[in-house]
mmCIF file of the N, C-alpha and C atoms, coordinates in Angstrom:
data_MODEL
# 
_entry.id   MODEL 
# 
loop_
_atom_site.group_PDB 
_atom_site.id 
_atom_site.type_symbol 
_atom_site.label_atom_id 
_atom_site.label_alt_id 
_atom_site.label_comp_id 
_atom_site.label_asym_id 
_atom_site.label_entity_id 
_atom_site.label_seq_id 
_atom_site.pdbx_PDB_ins_code 
_atom_site.Cartn_x 
_atom_site.Cartn_y 
_atom_site.Cartn_z 
_atom_site.occupancy 
_atom_site.B_iso_or_equiv 
_atom_site.pdbx_formal_charge 
_atom_site.auth_seq_id 
_atom_site.auth_comp_id 
_atom_site.auth_asym_id 
_atom_site.auth_atom_id 
_atom_site.pdbx_PDB_model_num 
ATOM 1   N N  . MET A 1 1  ? 53.762 57.894 -10.325 1.00 0.00 ? 1  MET A N  1 
ATOM 2   C CA . MET A 1 1  ? 54.384 56.989 -10.896 1.00 0.00 ? 1  MET A CA 1 
ATOM 3   C C  . MET A 1 1  ? 54.215 55.916 -10.658 1.00 0.00 ? 1  MET A C  1 
ATOM 4   N N  . PHE A 1 2  ? 53.533 55.370 -9.405  1.00 0.00 ? 2  PHE A N  1 
ATOM 5   C CA . PHE A 1 2  ? 53.152 53.900 -9.128  1.00 0.00 ? 2  PHE A CA 1 
ATOM 6   C C  . PHE A 1 2  ? 51.500 54.320 -9.147  1.00 0.00 ? 2  PHE A C  1 
ATOM 7   N N  . SER A 1 3  ? 50.735 52.769 -9.370  1.00 0.00 ? 3  SER A N  1 
ATOM 8   C CA . SER A 1 3  ? 49.346 53.104 -9.168  1.00 0.00 ? 3  SER A CA 1 
ATOM 9   C C  . SER A 1 3  ? 49.001 52.869 -7.791  1.00 0.00 ? 3  SER A C  1 
ATOM 10  N N  . GLU A 1 4  ? 47.736 53.587 -7.393  1.00 0.00 ? 4  GLU A N  1 
ATOM 11  C CA . GLU A 1 4  ? 47.433 53.736 -6.065  1.00 0.00 ? 4  GLU A CA 1 
ATOM 12  C C  . GLU A 1 4  ? 47.355 52.419 -5.313  1.00 0.00 ? 4  GLU A C  1 
ATOM 13  N N  . ASN A 1 5  ? 46.690 51.374 -6.190  1.00 0.00 ? 5  ASN A N  1 
ATOM 14  C CA . ASN A 1 5  ? 46.894 50.246 -5.158  1.00 0.00 ? 5  ASN A CA 1 
ATOM 15  C C  . ASN A 1 5  ? 48.440 49.638 -4.893  1.00 0.00 ? 5  ASN A C  1 
ATOM 16  N N  . PHE A 1 6  ? 49.035 49.844 -6.010  1.00 0.00 ? 6  PHE A N  1 
ATOM 17  C CA . PHE A 1 6  ? 50.456 49.522 -5.593  1.00 0.00 ? 6  PHE A CA 1 
ATOM 18  C C  . PHE A 1 6  ? 51.265 50.280 -4.257  1.00 0.00 ? 6  PHE A C  1 
ATOM 19  N N  . SER A 1 7  ? 50.748 51.405 -4.606  1.00 0.00 ? 7  SER A N  1 
ATOM 20  C CA . SER A 1 7  ? 51.409 52.028 -3.110  1.00 0.00 ? 7  SER A CA 1 
ATOM 21  C C  . SER A 1 7  ? 50.474 51.784 -1.927  1.00 0.00 ? 7  SER A C  1 
ATOM 22  N N  . LYS A 1 8  ? 49.361 51.371 -1.813  1.00 0.00 ? 8  LYS A N  1 
ATOM 23  C CA . LYS A 1 8  ? 48.753 51.055 -0.675  1.00 0.00 ? 8  LYS A CA 1 
ATOM 24  C C  . LYS A 1 8  ? 49.355 49.740 0.006   1.00 0.00 ? 8  LYS A C  1 
ATOM 25  N N  . ARG A 1 9  ? 49.531 48.687 -1.106  1.00 0.00 ? 9  ARG A N  1 
ATOM 26  C CA . ARG A 1 9  ? 50.239 47.354 -0.912  1.00 0.00 ? 9  ARG A CA 1 
ATOM 27  C C  . ARG A 1 9  ? 51.511 47.459 -0.214  1.00 0.00 ? 9  ARG A C  1 
ATOM 28  N N  . LEU A 1 10 ? 52.176 48.396 -0.788  1.00 0.00 ? 10 LEU A N  1 
ATOM 29  C CA . LEU A 1 10 ? 53.763 48.607 -0.578  1.00 0.00 ? 10 LEU A CA 1 
ATOM 30  C C  . LEU A 1 10 ? 53.759 49.057 0.840   1.00 0.00 ? 10 LEU A C  1 
ATOM 31  N N  . ARG A 1 11 ? 52.852 50.343 1.147   1.00 0.00 ? 11 ARG A N  1 
ATOM 32  C CA . ARG A 1 11 ? 53.095 50.898 2.480   1.00 0.00 ? 11 ARG A CA 1 
ATOM 33  C C  . ARG A 1 11 ? 52.446 49.882 3.696   1.00 0.00 ? 11 ARG A C  1 
ATOM 34  N N  . LYS A 1 12 ? 51.369 49.103 3.156   1.00 0.00 ? 12 LYS A N  1 
ATOM 35  C CA . LYS A 1 12 ? 51.209 47.768 4.081   1.00 0.00 ? 12 LYS A CA 1 
ATOM 36  C C  . LYS A 1 12 ? 52.118 47.077 4.485   1.00 0.00 ? 12 LYS A C  1 
ATOM 37  N N  . ASN A 1 13 ? 53.000 46.487 3.272   1.00 0.00 ? 13 ASN A N  1 
ATOM 38  C CA . ASN A 1 13 ? 53.816 45.646 3.697   1.00 0.00 ? 13 ASN A CA 1 
ATOM 39  C C  . ASN A 1 13 ? 55.112 46.255 4.223   1.00 0.00 ? 13 ASN A C  1 
ATOM 40  N N  . VAL A 1 14 ? 55.530 47.550 4.225   1.00 0.00 ? 14 VAL A N  1 
ATOM 41  C CA . VAL A 1 14 ? 56.438 48.077 5.127   1.00 0.00 ? 14 VAL A CA 1 
ATOM 42  C C  . VAL A 1 14 ? 55.992 48.236 6.515   1.00 0.00 ? 14 VAL A C  1 
ATOM 43  N N  . GLY A 1 15 ? 55.086 48.662 6.737   1.00 0.00 ? 15 GLY A N  1 
ATOM 44  C CA . GLY A 1 15 ? 54.209 48.654 7.886   1.00 0.00 ? 15 GLY A CA 1 
ATOM 45  C C  . GLY A 1 15 ? 54.380 47.333 8.746   1.00 0.00 ? 15 GLY A C  1 
ATOM 46  N N  . ILE A 1 16 ? 53.935 46.266 7.874   1.00 0.00 ? 16 ILE A N  1 
ATOM 47  C CA . ILE A 1 16 ? 54.180 44.942 8.633   1.00 0.00 ? 16 ILE A CA 1 
ATOM 48  C C  . ILE A 1 16 ? 55.525 44.413 8.889   1.00 0.00 ? 16 ILE A C  1 
ATOM 49  N N  . ASN A 1 17 ? 56.451 44.905 8.038   1.00 0.00 ? 17 ASN A N  1 
ATOM 50  C CA . ASN A 1 17 ? 57.816 44.525 8.046   1.00 0.00 ? 17 ASN A CA 1 
ATOM 51  C C  . ASN A 1 17 ? 58.361 45.141 9.203   1.00 0.00 ? 17 ASN A C  1 
ATOM 52  N N  . GLY A 1 18 ? 57.987 46.570 9.748   1.00 0.00 ? 18 GLY A N  1 
ATOM 53  C CA . GLY A 1 18 ? 58.531 47.532 10.736  1.00 0.00 ? 18 GLY A CA 1 
ATOM 54  C C  . GLY A 1 18 ? 57.976 46.780 11.986  1.00 0.00 ? 18 GLY A C  1 
ATOM 55  N N  . LEU A 1 19 ? 56.751 46.322 12.090  1.00 0.00 ? 19 LEU A N  1 
ATOM 56  C CA . LEU A 1 19 ? 56.163 45.502 13.407  1.00 0.00 ? 19 LEU A CA 1 
ATOM 57  C C  . LEU A 1 19 ? 56.843 44.619 13.632  1.00 0.00 ? 19 LEU A C  1 
ATOM 58  N N  . ILE A 1 20 ? 57.002 43.810 12.805  1.00 0.00 ? 20 ILE A N  1 
ATOM 59  C CA . ILE A 1 20 ? 57.701 42.296 12.768  1.00 0.00 ? 20 ILE A CA 1 
ATOM 60  C C  . ILE A 1 20 ? 59.138 42.557 13.336  1.00 0.00 ? 20 ILE A C  1 
ATOM 61  N N  . SER A 1 21 ? 59.998 43.524 12.921  1.00 0.00 ? 21 SER A N  1 
ATOM 62  C CA . SER A 1 21 ? 61.220 43.999 13.170  1.00 0.00 ? 21 SER A CA 1 
ATOM 63  C C  . SER A 1 21 ? 61.363 44.593 14.613  1.00 0.00 ? 21 SER A C  1 
ATOM 64  N N  . THR A 1 22 ? 60.365 45.309 14.958  1.00 0.00 ? 22 THR A N  1 
ATOM 65  C CA . THR A 1 22 ? 60.224 45.601 16.135  1.00 0.00 ? 22 THR A CA 1 
ATOM 66  C C  . THR A 1 22 ? 59.958 44.584 17.308  1.00 0.00 ? 22 THR A C  1 
ATOM 67  N N  . LEU A 1 23 ? 58.995 43.729 16.726  1.00 0.00 ? 23 LEU A N  1 
ATOM 68  C CA . LEU A 1 23 ? 58.964 42.755 17.902  1.00 0.00 ? 23 LEU A CA 1 
ATOM 69  C C  . LEU A 1 23 ? 60.104 41.788 17.966  1.00 0.00 ? 23 LEU A C  1 
ATOM 70  N N  . ILE A 1 24 ? 60.670 41.384 17.220  1.00 0.00 ? 24 ILE A N  1 
ATOM 71  C CA . ILE A 1 24 ? 62.114 40.610 17.089  1.00 0.00 ? 24 ILE A CA 1 
ATOM 72  C C  . ILE A 1 24 ? 63.003 41.599 17.889  1.00 0.00 ? 24 ILE A C  1 
ATOM 73  N N  . GLY A 1 25 ? 63.097 42.640 17.587  1.00 0.00 ? 25 GLY A N  1 
ATOM 74  C CA . GLY A 1 25 ? 64.087 43.374 18.441  1.00 0.00 ? 25 GLY A CA 1 
ATOM 75  C C  . GLY A 1 25 ? 63.777 43.388 19.778  1.00 0.00 ? 25 GLY A C  1 
ATOM 76  N N  . LEU A 1 26 ? 62.323 43.486 20.197  1.00 0.00 ? 26 LEU A N  1 
ATOM 77  C CA . LEU A 1 26 ? 62.018 43.454 21.562  1.00 0.00 ? 26 LEU A CA 1 
ATOM 78  C C  . LEU A 1 26 ? 62.424 42.229 22.200  1.00 0.00 ? 26 LEU A C  1 
ATOM 79  N N  . LEU A 1 27 ? 62.201 41.204 21.567  1.00 0.00 ? 27 LEU A N  1 
ATOM 80  C CA . LEU A 1 27 ? 62.494 39.832 21.942  1.00 0.00 ? 27 LEU A CA 1 
ATOM 81  C C  . LEU A 1 27 ? 63.803 39.528 22.250  1.00 0.00 ? 27 LEU A C  1 
ATOM 82  N N  . ILE A 1 28 ? 64.660 39.842 21.364  1.00 0.00 ? 28 ILE A N  1 
ATOM 83  C CA . ILE A 1 28 ? 66.465 39.964 21.365  1.00 0.00 ? 28 ILE A CA 1 
ATOM 84  C C  . ILE A 1 28 ? 66.692 40.625 22.791  1.00 0.00 ? 28 ILE A C  1 
ATOM 85  N N  . LEU A 1 29 ? 65.963 41.894 23.076  1.00 0.00 ? 29 LEU A N  1 
ATOM 86  C CA . LEU A 1 29 ? 66.577 42.496 23.892  1.00 0.00 ? 29 LEU A CA 1 
ATOM 87  C C  . LEU A 1 29 ? 66.256 42.108 25.095  1.00 0.00 ? 29 LEU A C  1 
ATOM 88  N N  . PHE A 1 30 ? 64.959 41.672 25.488  1.00 0.00 ? 30 PHE A N  1 
ATOM 89  C CA . PHE A 1 30 ? 64.433 41.053 26.601  1.00 0.00 ? 30 PHE A CA 1 
ATOM 90  C C  . PHE A 1 30 ? 64.556 39.543 27.053  1.00 0.00 ? 30 PHE A C  1 
ATOM 91  N N  . TRP A 1 31 ? 64.794 38.859 26.059  1.00 0.00 ? 31 TRP A N  1 
ATOM 92  C CA . TRP A 1 31 ? 64.846 37.435 26.001  1.00 0.00 ? 31 TRP A CA 1 
ATOM 93  C C  . TRP A 1 31 ? 66.002 36.890 25.296  1.00 0.00 ? 31 TRP A C  1 
ATOM 94  N N  . PRO A 1 32 ? 67.464 37.397 25.332  1.00 0.00 ? 32 PRO A N  1 
ATOM 95  C CA . PRO A 1 32 ? 68.363 36.916 24.466  1.00 0.00 ? 32 PRO A CA 1 
ATOM 96  C C  . PRO A 1 32 ? 68.635 35.538 24.442  1.00 0.00 ? 32 PRO A C  1 
ATOM 97  N N  . GLY A 1 33 ? 68.515 35.002 25.715  1.00 0.00 ? 33 GLY A N  1 
ATOM 98  C CA . GLY A 1 33 ? 68.990 33.486 25.587  1.00 0.00 ? 33 GLY A CA 1 
ATOM 99  C C  . GLY A 1 33 ? 67.941 32.618 24.946  1.00 0.00 ? 33 GLY A C  1 
ATOM 100 N N  . ARG A 1 34 ? 66.895 32.879 25.276  1.00 0.00 ? 34 ARG A N  1 
ATOM 101 C CA . ARG A 1 34 ? 65.426 32.212 24.497  1.00 0.00 ? 34 ARG A CA 1 
ATOM 102 C C  . ARG A 1 34 ? 65.422 32.516 23.011  1.00 0.00 ? 34 ARG A C  1 
ATOM 103 N N  . THR A 1 35 ? 65.781 33.635 22.762  1.00 0.00 ? 35 THR A N  1 
ATOM 104 C CA . THR A 1 35 ? 65.627 34.089 21.323  1.00 0.00 ? 35 THR A CA 1 
ATOM 105 C C  . THR A 1 35 ? 66.977 33.276 20.644  1.00 0.00 ? 35 THR A C  1 
ATOM 106 N N  . ALA A 1 36 ? 68.062 33.096 21.134  1.00 0.00 ? 36 ALA A N  1 
ATOM 107 C CA . ALA A 1 36 ? 69.126 32.874 20.551  1.00 0.00 ? 36 ALA A CA 1 
ATOM 108 C C  . ALA A 1 36 ? 68.747 31.046 20.490  1.00 0.00 ? 36 ALA A C  1 
ATOM 109 N N  . GLN A 1 37 ? 68.172 30.350 21.414  1.00 0.00 ? 37 GLN A N  1 
ATOM 110 C CA . GLN A 1 37 ? 67.800 29.104 20.970  1.00 0.00 ? 37 GLN A CA 1 
ATOM 111 C C  . GLN A 1 37 ? 66.843 28.892 19.897  1.00 0.00 ? 37 GLN A C  1 
ATOM 112 N N  . VAL A 1 38 ? 65.879 29.720 19.920  1.00 0.00 ? 38 VAL A N  1 
ATOM 113 C CA . VAL A 1 38 ? 64.802 29.625 18.755  1.00 0.00 ? 38 VAL A CA 1 
ATOM 114 C C  . VAL A 1 38 ? 65.588 30.029 17.472  1.00 0.00 ? 38 VAL A C  1 
ATOM 115 N N  . GLY A 1 39 ? 66.392 31.085 17.389  1.00 0.00 ? 39 GLY A N  1 
ATOM 116 C CA . GLY A 1 39 ? 67.258 31.256 16.214  1.00 0.00 ? 39 GLY A CA 1 
ATOM 117 C C  . GLY A 1 39 ? 68.169 30.227 15.806  1.00 0.00 ? 39 GLY A C  1 
ATOM 118 N N  . THR A 1 40 ? 68.529 29.376 16.805  1.00 0.00 ? 40 THR A N  1 
ATOM 119 C CA . THR A 1 40 ? 69.712 28.501 16.519  1.00 0.00 ? 40 THR A CA 1 
ATOM 120 C C  . THR A 1 40 ? 68.672 27.096 15.842  1.00 0.00 ? 40 THR A C  1 
ATOM 121 N N  . VAL A 1 41 ? 67.623 26.904 16.666  1.00 0.00 ? 41 VAL A N  1 
ATOM 122 C CA . VAL A 1 41 ? 67.044 25.737 15.841  1.00 0.00 ? 41 VAL A CA 1 
ATOM 123 C C  . VAL A 1 41 ? 66.382 26.091 14.554  1.00 0.00 ? 41 VAL A C  1 
ATOM 124 N N  . LEU A 1 42 ? 65.711 27.495 14.248  1.00 0.00 ? 42 LEU A N  1 
ATOM 125 C CA . LEU A 1 42 ? 65.252 27.846 12.845  1.00 0.00 ? 42 LEU A CA 1 
ATOM 126 C C  . LEU A 1 42 ? 66.446 27.725 11.986  1.00 0.00 ? 42 LEU A C  1 
ATOM 127 N N  . ILE A 1 43 ? 67.738 28.143 12.269  1.00 0.00 ? 43 ILE A N  1 
ATOM 128 C CA . ILE A 1 43 ? 68.683 27.863 11.243  1.00 0.00 ? 43 ILE A CA 1 
ATOM 129 C C  . ILE A 1 43 ? 69.149 26.393 10.987  1.00 0.00 ? 43 ILE A C  1 
ATOM 130 N N  . GLY A 1 44 ? 69.187 25.723 12.018  1.00 0.00 ? 44 GLY A N  1 
ATOM 131 C CA . GLY A 1 44 ? 69.325 24.100 12.078  1.00 0.00 ? 44 GLY A CA 1 
ATOM 132 C C  . GLY A 1 44 ? 68.447 23.706 11.095  1.00 0.00 ? 44 GLY A C  1 
ATOM 133 N N  . ILE A 1 45 ? 66.981 23.943 11.267  1.00 0.00 ? 45 ILE A N  1 
ATOM 134 C CA . ILE A 1 45 ? 65.990 23.260 10.409  1.00 0.00 ? 45 ILE A CA 1 
ATOM 135 C C  . ILE A 1 45 ? 66.299 23.610 8.846   1.00 0.00 ? 45 ILE A C  1 
ATOM 136 N N  . SER A 1 46 ? 66.598 24.885 8.703   1.00 0.00 ? 46 SER A N  1 
ATOM 137 C CA . SER A 1 46 ? 66.828 25.533 7.328   1.00 0.00 ? 46 SER A CA 1 
ATOM 138 C C  . SER A 1 46 ? 67.792 24.593 6.803   1.00 0.00 ? 46 SER A C  1 
ATOM 139 N N  . PHE A 1 47 ? 69.083 24.628 7.427   1.00 0.00 ? 47 PHE A N  1 
ATOM 140 C CA . PHE A 1 47 ? 70.371 23.787 6.754   1.00 0.00 ? 47 PHE A CA 1 
ATOM 141 C C  . PHE A 1 47 ? 69.773 22.357 6.575   1.00 0.00 ? 47 PHE A C  1 
ATOM 142 N N  . ILE A 1 48 ? 68.898 21.701 7.382   1.00 0.00 ? 48 ILE A N  1 
ATOM 143 C CA . ILE A 1 48 ? 68.328 20.187 7.154   1.00 0.00 ? 48 ILE A CA 1 
ATOM 144 C C  . ILE A 1 48 ? 67.663 20.293 5.796   1.00 0.00 ? 48 ILE A C  1 
ATOM 145 N N  . LEU A 1 49 ? 66.749 21.125 5.834   1.00 0.00 ? 49 LEU A N  1 
ATOM 146 C CA . LEU A 1 49 ? 65.793 21.349 4.420   1.00 0.00 ? 49 LEU A CA 1 
ATOM 147 C C  . LEU A 1 49 ? 66.636 21.669 3.348   1.00 0.00 ? 49 LEU A C  1 
ATOM 148 N N  . ILE A 1 50 ? 67.429 22.592 3.286   1.00 0.00 ? 50 ILE A N  1 
ATOM 149 C CA . ILE A 1 50 ? 68.594 22.771 2.283   1.00 0.00 ? 50 ILE A CA 1 
ATOM 150 C C  . ILE A 1 50 ? 69.148 21.530 1.731   1.00 0.00 ? 50 ILE A C  1 
ATOM 151 N N  . GLY A 1 51 ? 69.663 20.840 2.865   1.00 0.00 ? 51 GLY A N  1 
ATOM 152 C CA . GLY A 1 51 ? 70.427 19.574 2.433   1.00 0.00 ? 51 GLY A CA 1 
ATOM 153 C C  . GLY A 1 51 ? 69.688 18.400 1.900   1.00 0.00 ? 51 GLY A C  1 
ATOM 154 N N  . ILE A 1 52 ? 68.572 18.297 2.326   1.00 0.00 ? 52 ILE A N  1 
ATOM 155 C CA . ILE A 1 52 ? 67.504 17.539 1.754   1.00 0.00 ? 52 ILE A CA 1 
ATOM 156 C C  . ILE A 1 52 ? 67.175 17.685 0.318   1.00 0.00 ? 52 ILE A C  1 
ATOM 157 N N  . PHE A 1 53 ? 66.774 19.270 0.229   1.00 0.00 ? 53 PHE A N  1 
ATOM 158 C CA . PHE A 1 53 ? 66.816 19.551 -1.355  1.00 0.00 ? 53 PHE A CA 1 
ATOM 159 C C  . PHE A 1 53 ? 67.676 19.243 -2.086  1.00 0.00 ? 53 PHE A C  1 
ATOM 160 N N  . TYR A 1 54 ? 68.985 19.644 -1.815  1.00 0.00 ? 54 TYR A N  1 
ATOM 161 C CA . TYR A 1 54 ? 69.917 19.239 -2.798  1.00 0.00 ? 54 TYR A CA 1 
ATOM 162 C C  . TYR A 1 54 ? 69.934 17.595 -2.923  1.00 0.00 ? 54 TYR A C  1 
ATOM 163 N N  . LEU A 1 55 ? 70.150 16.885 -1.810  1.00 0.00 ? 55 LEU A N  1 
ATOM 164 C CA . LEU A 1 55 ? 70.054 15.610 -2.328  1.00 0.00 ? 55 LEU A CA 1 
ATOM 165 C C  . LEU A 1 55 ? 69.024 14.658 -3.002  1.00 0.00 ? 55 LEU A C  1 
ATOM 166 N N  . VAL A 1 56 ? 68.032 15.409 -2.929  1.00 0.00 ? 56 VAL A N  1 
ATOM 167 C CA . VAL A 1 56 ? 66.566 15.192 -3.747  1.00 0.00 ? 56 VAL A CA 1 
ATOM 168 C C  . VAL A 1 56 ? 66.998 15.536 -5.181  1.00 0.00 ? 56 VAL A C  1 
ATOM 169 N N  . SER A 1 57 ? 67.562 16.729 -5.221  1.00 0.00 ? 57 SER A N  1 
ATOM 170 C CA . SER A 1 57 ? 67.772 16.951 -6.609  1.00 0.00 ? 57 SER A CA 1 
ATOM 171 C C  . SER A 1 57 ? 68.629 16.556 -7.315  1.00 0.00 ? 57 SER A C  1 
ATOM 172 N N  . ILE A 1 58 ? 69.887 16.054 -6.733  1.00 0.00 ? 58 ILE A N  1 
ATOM 173 C CA . ILE A 1 58 ? 70.851 15.585 -7.487  1.00 0.00 ? 58 ILE A CA 1 
ATOM 174 C C  . ILE A 1 58 ? 70.390 14.219 -7.638  1.00 0.00 ? 58 ILE A C  1 
ATOM 175 N N  . PHE A 1 59 ? 69.599 13.567 -6.922  1.00 0.00 ? 59 PHE A N  1 
ATOM 176 C CA . PHE A 1 59 ? 69.197 12.198 -7.352  1.00 0.00 ? 59 PHE A CA 1 
ATOM 177 C C  . PHE A 1 59 ? 68.180 12.077 -8.390  1.00 0.00 ? 59 PHE A C  1 
ATOM 178 N N  . SER A 1 60 ? 67.415 13.134 -8.547  1.00 0.00 ? 60 SER A N  1 
ATOM 179 C CA . SER A 1 60 ? 66.416 13.258 -9.239  1.00 0.00 ? 60 SER A CA 1 
ATOM 180 C C  . SER A 1 60 ? 67.005 13.810 -10.918 1.00 0.00 ? 60 SER A C  1 
ATOM 181 N N  . LEU A 1 61 ? 68.295 13.994 -10.923 1.00 0.00 ? 61 LEU A N  1 
ATOM 182 C CA . LEU A 1 61 ? 68.717 14.219 -12.218 1.00 0.00 ? 61 LEU A CA 1 
ATOM 183 C C  . LEU A 1 61 ? 69.702 13.297 -12.732 1.00 0.00 ? 61 LEU A C  1 
ATOM 184 N N  . MET A 1 62 ? 69.314 12.075 -12.587 1.00 0.00 ? 62 MET A N  1 
ATOM 185 C CA . MET A 1 62 ? 70.105 10.894 -12.713 1.00 0.00 ? 62 MET A CA 1 
ATOM 186 C C  . MET A 1 62 ? 70.394 10.745 -14.208 1.00 0.00 ? 62 MET A C  1 
ATOM 187 N N  . ASN A 1 63 ? 69.207 11.269 -14.990 1.00 0.00 ? 63 ASN A N  1 
ATOM 188 C CA . ASN A 1 63 ? 69.184 11.027 -16.395 1.00 0.00 ? 63 ASN A CA 1 
ATOM 189 C C  . ASN A 1 63 ? 69.996 12.089 -17.308 1.00 0.00 ? 63 ASN A C  1 
ATOM 190 N N  . GLU A 1 64 ? 70.368 13.012 -16.499 1.00 0.00 ? 64 GLU A N  1 
ATOM 191 C CA . GLU A 1 64 ? 71.334 14.124 -17.115 1.00 0.00 ? 64 GLU A CA 1 
ATOM 192 C C  . GLU A 1 64 ? 72.853 13.766 -16.943 1.00 0.00 ? 64 GLU A C  1 
ATOM 193 N N  . ASN A 1 65 ? 73.495 14.345 -17.736 1.00 0.00 ? 65 ASN A N  1 
ATOM 194 C CA . ASN A 1 65 ? 75.173 14.043 -17.715 1.00 0.00 ? 65 ASN A CA 1 
ATOM 195 C C  . ASN A 1 65 ? 75.796 14.149 -16.338 1.00 0.00 ? 65 ASN A C  1 
ATOM 196 N N  . PHE A 1 66 ? 76.868 13.717 -16.027 1.00 0.00 ? 66 PHE A N  1 
ATOM 197 C CA . PHE A 1 66 ? 77.362 13.926 -14.679 1.00 0.00 ? 66 PHE A CA 1 
ATOM 198 C C  . PHE A 1 66 ? 77.816 15.133 -14.372 1.00 0.00 ? 66 PHE A C  1 
ATOM 199 N N  . TRP A 1 67 ? 78.421 15.894 -15.144 1.00 0.00 ? 67 TRP A N  1 
ATOM 200 C CA . TRP A 1 67 ? 78.730 17.560 -14.679 1.00 0.00 ? 67 TRP A CA 1 
ATOM 201 C C  . TRP A 1 67 ? 77.499 18.273 -14.379 1.00 0.00 ? 67 TRP A C  1 
ATOM 202 N N  . SER A 1 68 ? 76.335 17.877 -15.390 1.00 0.00 ? 68 SER A N  1 
ATOM 203 C CA . SER A 1 68 ? 75.196 19.039 -15.181 1.00 0.00 ? 68 SER A CA 1 
ATOM 204 C C  . SER A 1 68 ? 74.495 18.716 -13.739 1.00 0.00 ? 68 SER A C  1 
ATOM 205 N N  . ARG A 1 69 ? 74.693 17.881 -12.949 1.00 0.00 ? 69 ARG A N  1 
ATOM 206 C CA . ARG A 1 69 ? 74.234 17.441 -11.787 1.00 0.00 ? 69 ARG A CA 1 
ATOM 207 C C  . ARG A 1 69 ? 74.947 18.248 -10.849 1.00 0.00 ? 69 ARG A C  1 
ATOM 208 N N  . PHE A 1 70 ? 76.160 19.025 -10.849 1.00 0.00 ? 70 PHE A N  1 
ATOM 209 C CA . PHE A 1 70 ? 76.920 19.797 -10.065 1.00 0.00 ? 70 PHE A CA 1 
ATOM 210 C C  . PHE A 1 70 ? 76.941 21.129 -10.244 1.00 0.00 ? 70 PHE A C  1 
ATOM 211 N N  . GLY A 1 71 ? 76.165 21.714 -11.192 1.00 0.00 ? 71 GLY A N  1 
ATOM 212 C CA . GLY A 1 71 ? 76.243 23.087 -11.618 1.00 0.00 ? 71 GLY A CA 1 
ATOM 213 C C  . GLY A 1 71 ? 75.401 23.184 -12.512 1.00 0.00 ? 71 GLY A C  1 
# 
């Protein structure tokens, strides 16, 4: 059904995702406080970046009409 190359890449990606998930699970299990701090910082950074992106995009669309900037 799939090409051999695609199957190999898919299998590799699934293996990498499994390894990363296992490592994150171990970190949460053995260092819950530190992992929560890092997770909180990463979520905060992502919200800041999303906010900056929205602000830049709304002001870069000034030549569009008013309602197209909000949807």
